[in-house]
C-alpha positions in Angstrom: -2.9 18.5 -4.3 -1.1 21.4 -2.6 -3.7 21.6 0.1 -3.2 18.0 1.2 0.5 18.4 1.2 0.5 21.6 3.2 -2.0 20.5 5.8 -0.4 17.2 6.6 3.1 18.6 6.5 2.0 21.2 8.9 0.5 18.6 11.2 3.7 16.6 11.2 5.8 19.7 11.7 3.8 20.9 14.7 2.9 17.6 16.4 5.8 15.4 15.6 8.7 17.7 14.6 9.1 15.4 11.6 11.3 17.7 9.6 12.1 20.3 12.2 12.8 24.0 11.7 15.5 25.6 14.0 12.8 27.3 16.0 10.9 24.1 16.8 14.1 22.2 17.4 15.3 24.8 19.9 12.3 23.8 22.1 13.3 20.1 22.2 17.0 19.9 21.7 20.2 21.7 22.3 21.4 21.1 18.8 18.8 22.6 16.5 20.8 21.9 13.3 21.2 18.1 13.9 18.0 16.2 13.2 19.6 13.0 14.6 19.0 14.6 18.1 15.3 14.4 17.7 14.2 11.7 20.2 13.1 8.4 18.8 9.7 8.9 20.5 9.0 11.9 18.3 10.3 10.3 15.2 8.2 7.2 15.8 5.0 9.2 16.0 5.9 10.8 12.7 6.8 7.7 10.8 3.8 5.7 11.9 1.6 8.5 10.6 3.6 9.3 7.5 4.1 5.8 6.1 0.4 5.0 5.5 -0.3 8.6 4.4 2.6 9.2 2.0 3.3 5.7 0.8 -0.1 4.4 -0.3 -2.8 6.8 1.1 -2.5 9.7 -1.3 -1.0 10.2 -4.7 0.2 6.6 -5.4 -3.1 5.2 -4.2 -5.2 7.6 -6.1 -3.4 7.0 -9.4 -3.1 3.2 -8.9 -6.9 3.1 -8.4 -7.3 4.6 -11.8 -4.7 2.3 -13.5 -6.2 -0.9 -12.0 -9.8 0.3 -12.7 -10.9 0.1 -9.1 -12.2 3.6 -9.9 -12.6 5.7 -13.0 -11.4 9.3 -13.5 -14.3 11.6 -13.6 -12.5 14.9 -13.2 -9.2 16.7 -13.2 -5.9 14.8 -12.9 -7.6 11.5 -12.5 -9.6 11.9 -15.6 -6.4 12.8 -17.4 -4.7 9.8 -16.1 -7.6 7.6 -17.1 -7.2 9.0 -20.7 -3.4 8.5 -20.4 -2.9 12.3 -20.7 0.0 13.9 -18.8 1.6 10.6 -17.7 4.8 12.5 -17.3 7.5 13.2 -14.7 5.2 15.5 -12.7 2.7 12.7 -12.0 4.2 11.4 -8.7 6.8 14.0 -7.9 5.3 14.7 -4.5 5.6 11.1 -3.2 9.2 10.6 -4.3 10.8 14.1 -4.1 9.1 15.6 -1.1 8.2 12.7 1.2 9.6 9.2 0.7 13.3 10.1 0.0 13.9 13.4 1.7 11.8 12.7 4.9 10.4 9.3 5.5 13.4 7.1 4.7 15.9 9.4 6.5 13.8 9.5 9.7 13.5 5.7 9.6 17.2 5.4 9.2 17.8 7.7 12.2 15.5 5.6 14.4 17.4 2.5 13.5 20.8 4.1 14.1 19.8 5.7 17.4 18.2 2.6 18.9 20.9 0.2 17.8 24.4 -0.6 19.3 26.4 2.6 19.6 23.3 4.9 19.2 22.5 7.5 21.8 19.2 5.6 22.6 20.8 2.1 22.3 18.6 -0.8 23.3 15.2 0.5 22.0 14.9 -2.7 19.9 11.1 -2.5 19.5 11.5 1.0 17.9 14.3 -0.3 15.7 12.3 -3.3 14.6 9.3 -1.1 13.8 11.4 1.2 11.7 12.9 -1.7 9.8 9.4 -3.0 9.0 8.3 0.4 7.8 11.4 0.9 5.8 11.1 -2.5 4.1 7.4 -1.8 3.3 8.2 1.6 1.9 11.0 0.3 -0.3 8.9 -2.6 -1.6 6.2 -0.2 -2.6 8.7 2.2 -4.0 10.4 -0.3 -6.3 7.1 -1.9 -7.3 5.9 1.6 -8.3 9.0 2.7 -10.3 11.2 -0.3 -10.8 14.9 0.4 -10.3 15.3 3.1 -7.6 18.0 4.4 -5.3 18.5 2.4 -2.1 22.1 1.4 -1.3 23.3 5.0 -1.9 20.0 6.8 -1.2 20.6 7.9 2.4 24.2 9.1 2.2 23.2 12.8 2.2 26.0 15.1 1.2 28.3 12.2 0.8 26.5 11.3 -2.5 24.1 13.6 -4.1 23.8 11.4 -7.2 22.8 7.9 -5.9 22.9 4.9 -8.2 19.6 3.1 -9.0 19.7 -0.4 -7.6 18.2 -3.3 -9.4 14.8 -4.4 -8.2 16.1 -7.9 -7.6 18.7 -6.5 -5.2 16.2 -4.3 -3.4 13.9 -7.3 -2.9 16.7 -9.3 -1.5 17.8 -6.5 0.8 14.2 -5.9 2.1 13.7 -9.6 2.8 16.8 -9.4 4.9 15.6 -6.2 6.6 12.3 -7.9 7.6 14.3 -10.8 9.0 16.4 -8.3 11.0 13.2 -6.6 12.2 11.7 -9.8 13.4 14.8 -10.5 15.4 15.0 -7.0 16.8 11.3 -7.0 17.8 12.0 -10.2 19.9 15.0 -8.8 21.7 14.9 -7.5 25.2 14.2 -3.7 24.8 14.8 -1.0 27.3 11.4 0.5 26.4 8.5 0.2 24.0 6.9 3.1 22.1 3.4 2.7 23.4 1.2 5.5 22.2 4.0 7.0 20.1 3.2 4.1 17.7 0.0 5.1 15.9 -0.4 1.7 14.3 0.1 -1.1 16.9 0.8 1.0 20.1 4.1 -0.6 20.5 2.9 -4.2 20.5 6.0 -6.1 19.4 4.1 -9.3 18.7 1.7 -7.6 16.4 4.7 -6.0 14.5 6.3 -9.5 14.1 3.1 -10.8 12.6 3.0 -7.8 10.2 6.6 -8.4 9.2 5.9 -12.1 8.4 2.7 -11.2 6.5 4.6 -8.7 4.4 7.2 -11.3 3.7 4.4 -13.5 2.4 3.0 -10.8 0.2 6.3 -9.9 -1.4 7.5 -13.5 -1.7 4.3 -14.2 -3.6 5.0 -11.2 -5.8 7.8 -13.1 -7.4 5.6 -15.8 -8.9 6.6 -14.9 -12.5 10.3 -15.3 -11.5 10.0 -18.5 -9.5 6.5 -20.0 -9.4 7.0 -22.8 -6.9 9.8 -21.3 -4.9 7.9 -18.1 -4.3 4.9 -20.1 -3.2 7.0 -22.1 -0.7 8.5 -18.9 0.7 5.2 -17.2 1.0 3.6 -20.1 2.8 6.5 -20.4 5.2 6.2 -16.7 6.1 2.4 -16.8 6.3 2.5 -19.5 8.9 3.8 -16.8 11.3 1.6 -14.0 10.0 -1.8 -12.7 11.0 -4.1 -15.2 12.8 -7.3 -13.1 12.6 -8.6 -9.8 11.3 -7.8 -8.3 14.7 -4.2 -8.4 13.7 -4.6 -6.3 10.5 -1.8 -3.9 9.7 -3.9 -0.8 9.7 -3.7 2.9 10.5 -6.7 3.9 12.5 -5.9 7.3 13.9 -7.5 9.8 11.5 -9.4 12.7 13.0 -12.6 14.5 12.1 -10.7 17.8 12.4 -10.5 19.5 8.9 -7.4 18.4 7.1 -6.7 15.5 9.4 -9.4 13.1 8.0 -8.9 9.9 6.1 -7.0 10.8 2.9 -9.6 9.4 0.5 -12.3 11.2 2.4 -10.4 14.5 1.8 -10.0 13.7 -1.9 -13.6 12.7 -2.4 -15.0 15.7 -0.5 -12.8 18.4 -2.0 -11.6 17.3 -5.4 -14.1 14.6 -6.3 -11.9 13.0 -9.0 -13.0 9.4 -8.7 -16.2 7.6 -9.8 -17.1 4.0 -9.6 -15.4 2.0 -12.4 -17.6 -0.1 -14.7 -14.8 -2.7 -14.7 -15.0 -3.1 -10.9 -18.8 -2.8 -10.7 -19.3 -5.4 -13.4 -17.1 -7.8 -11.5 -19.3 -7.6 -8.4 -22.5 -7.5 -10.4 -21.7 -10.8 -12.3 -21.1 -12.4 -8.9 -24.4 -11.1 -7.4 -22.2 -9.6 -4.7 -23.9 -8.3 -1.6 -21.3 -5.6 -1.2 -22.7 -3.6 -4.1 -25.1 -1.5 -1.9 -22.5 -1.1 0.8 -19.8 0.0 -1.6 -21.5 2.3 -4.1 -23.9 5.2 -4.2 -26.8 5.3 -6.6 -27.6 8.1 -9.1 -31.3 8.6 -9.8 -32.1 5.4 -8.1 -29.7 3.1 -9.9 -26.0 2.3 -10.0 -24.2 4.1 -12.8 -20.5 3.1 -13.1 -18.2 5.2 -15.2 -16.3 3.8 -18.2 -12.6 4.0 -17.8 -10.9 6.2 -20.3 -14.0 7.8 -21.7 -16.0 9.1 -18.8 -17.7 12.4 -19.1 -16.6 15.2 -16.7 -18.6 14.7 -13.5 -17.1 16.4 -10.5 -20.5 16.9 -9.0 -21.3 13.2 -8.9 -24.6 13.7 -10.9 -23.8 11.3 -13.7 -21.8 8.5 -12.2 -22.0 6.5 -8.9 -19.4 7.3 -6.3 -17.9 5.3 -3.4 -20.3 5.1 -0.5 -19.9 6.9 2.7 -20.0 3.5 4.3 -16.5 3.0 3.0 -15.0 6.5 2.8 -15.6 8.7 5.8 -13.6 11.1 7.9 -12.1 8.6 10.4 -12.2 5.5 8.2 -9.2 3.2 8.9 -6.5 2.9 6.2 -5.4 -0.7 5.9 -1.8 -1.5 4.8 -2.2 -5.3 4.8 -5.1 -7.4 6.1 -5.7 -11.0 7.3 -8.1 -11.4 4.3 -5.3 -10.6 1.9 -2.9 -13.0 3.7 -5.4 -15.9 3.4 -5.9 -15.2 -0.3 -2.1 -15.4 -0.7 -2.0 -18.7 1.1 -4.8 -20.0 -1.1 -3.1 -19.1 -4.3 0.2 -20.5 -3.1 -1.3 -23.9 -2.0 -2.5 -24.2 -5.6 0.9 -23.1 -7.1 3.4 -25.0 -4.9 5.3 -28.0 -6.2 2.8 -30.4 -4.6 -0.6 -28.6 -4.9 -3.0 -28.9 -2.0 -6.5 -27.9 -3.2 -8.1 -28.7 0.1 -5.8 -26.3 2.0 -6.3 -23.8 -0.7 -10.1 -23.9 -0.4 -9.9 -23.6 3.4 -7.6 -20.5 3.2 -9.7 -19.0 0.4 -12.9 -19.3 2.5 -11.2 -17.8 5.5 -10.2 -14.9 3.4 -13.6 -14.5 1.8 -15.3 -14.6 5.2 -12.9 -11.9 6.6 -13.4 -9.7 3.5 -17.2 -9.9 3.7 -17.3 -9.2 7.4 -15.0 -6.3 7.0 -17.3 -4.8 4.4 -20.3 -5.1 6.7 -22.1 -7.8 4.9 -24.9 -9.4 6.9 -23.9 -13.0 7.8 -27.1 -14.4 6.3 -26.4 -12.6 3.0 -22.8 -13.8 3.1 -24.0 -17.4 3.4 -26.3 -17.0 0.4 -23.4 -15.5 -1.6 -21.2 -18.4 -0.8 -23.7 -20.9 -2.2 -22.8 -19.8 -5.7 -20.2 -22.2 -7.2 -18.6 -19.3 -8.9 -17.9 -17.8 -5.5 -17.2 -20.9 -3.3 -17.0 -24.3 -5.1 -18.2 -27.3 -3.1 -15.3 -29.3 -4.5 -11.8 -28.0 -3.8 -10.7 -29.3 -7.2 -12.9 -26.6 -8.8 -11.2 -23.7 -7.0 -9.2 -21.7 -9.6 -6.6 -19.0 -9.3 -9.0 -16.6 -11.0 -11.5 -17.1 -8.2 -8.8 -16.2 -5.7 -7.7 -13.2 -7.8 -11.2 -11.9 -8.1 -12.0 -12.0 -4.3 -8.6 -10.6 -3.5 -9.1 -7.8 -6.0 -12.5 -6.9 -4.4 -11.0 -7.1 -0.9 -8.3 -4.6 -1.8 -10.9 -2.0 -2.9 -10.6 0.9 -2.4 -7.7 1.5 0.0 -5.5 -1.3 -1.3 -5.2 0.2 -4.8 -1.4 0.2 -4.8 -1.3 -3.5 -4.0 -4.1 -4.2 -6.5 -2.2 -2.4 -9.2 0.9 -4.6 -8.5 -1.2 -7.7 -8.5 -2.8 -6.9 -11.9 0.7 -6.6 -13.3 1.6 -10.0 -11.8 -1.6 -11.9 -12.6 -3.3 -10.0 -15.4 -6.5 -9.9 -13.4 -8.9 -8.2 -14.0 -9.1 -7.7 -17.7 -8.9 -4.0 -18.3 -11.7 -2.3 -20.3 -10.0 1.1 -20.8 -9.4 1.6 -24.5 -5.9 3.0 -23.8 -3.0 0.8 -22.7 -2.5 0.4 -19.0 0.9 1.7 -17.6 3.0 -1.0 -15.9 4.9 1.5 -13.7 4.9 5.1 -12.7 7.1 7.7 -14.5 10.3 8.8 -12.7 9.8 12.3 -11.2 11.2 15.4 -12.8 13.1 16.4 -9.7 15.2 13.2 -10.0 15.6 13.5 -13.8 16.9 17.1 -13.4 19.2 16.4 -10.4 20.4 12.8 -11.1 19.5 12.3 -14.7 22.6 10.2 -15.6 21.5 7.5 -13.2 17.7 7.5 -14.0 16.8 4.5 -16.2 15.6 5.2 -19.7 12.2 3.6 -19.7 8.6 4.5 -20.3 5.5 3.8 -18.2 4.8 0.8 -20.4 8.0 -1.1 -19.6 7.4 -3.7 -16.9 9.5 -3.9 -13.7 11.8 -6.8 -13.1 9.3 -9.2 -11.4 6.8 -8.3 -14.1 8.8 -8.9 -17.3 12.1 -10.3 -16.1 14.3 -7.4 -17.2 16.0 -4.7 -15.1 15.2 -1.7 -17.3 
């Protein structure tokens, strides 16, 4: 873990002055002790790299993959997590205590303040809108991961070193508002656009607007246990302005083949080798005669050998169990944050769940999502058509489309890079049925750093307590 942290932190320090030392700051600003004087352009480069990397591309993604049985733990920390050993306050400390709260969120706040009215780069509304989208996304993931977390008092610095933990419901409300603000800002006349400083959409405001609406659809749908029909209506309203094709995917596609700068899963697989193919996930595809199997998995001794979750033998060398294929995990592989396929599956589910269900619209959206997911995986069009002839994959009659079919294809489409989202979706839908003999955590443990420094405010919960949208309580 330390190598991944140090390499990428060094990259950001050198290239983007993300958390600048006095020496680096002297080169770019006359006030080396005031990080708010870092230009928005430099901060934008940093946050558009750091968000996909720190929020879902490393620790949270790797552990979520184990919890949701996208993969099985075959070695080290991931094998421990699969066996529910050491699910303690050290589990996700890096994500919370070193990156999200002390670095990413403060830098996003600085961009927003500098580019808004009264800021010293006032009028950079595209930058402001991008920062708000990234902040909303980061906070949605953060509260989905831990439940109640600091937000309203989180970025006050020395003014409040002991921030309160906001309810998840209030954070969701605030983030929906923030996305609405972002959409408005992105459509305002801006004195400039970030261009190449934005490593996700290259400053394309329209693309960011679609991403914001698509995220609104995702997180509206998340509230299905709280308000089944209302959440469906909200999600569909947002989706109407979301991605219109896979070309609009919210994806980070700027990894490098330089050592230490590659795709984060590629680094994990090549250096630590903690993940094997999960028997739960493999069996889901096998039962559907899914053509993605040879594209997704490596063979061992001429056959596919998935690992059992919770009981796998140590296999760092990959000699016992199948691993994720190099077709999927390679040095410059893109890291999706949200895709068109996911959005269409959300639409399909919501058309079935809304107050006046529309199976025909659901089936159309479902097939669009399925087609996009199969194409993204590299499935030959002819094989895709054969796959879709199976009624368990694509029913001929819209009345036979079930939520479970949608959940299954969405779960497959989220593999492997969408593990954080897949883990949240399992908690919401109960799909897939877990095969691990140990209970599955329903949230991550709070980090020791926060317990030690702000213990009076940290909720007294275990990893088996559900978050608000999961069980309806604000533990």
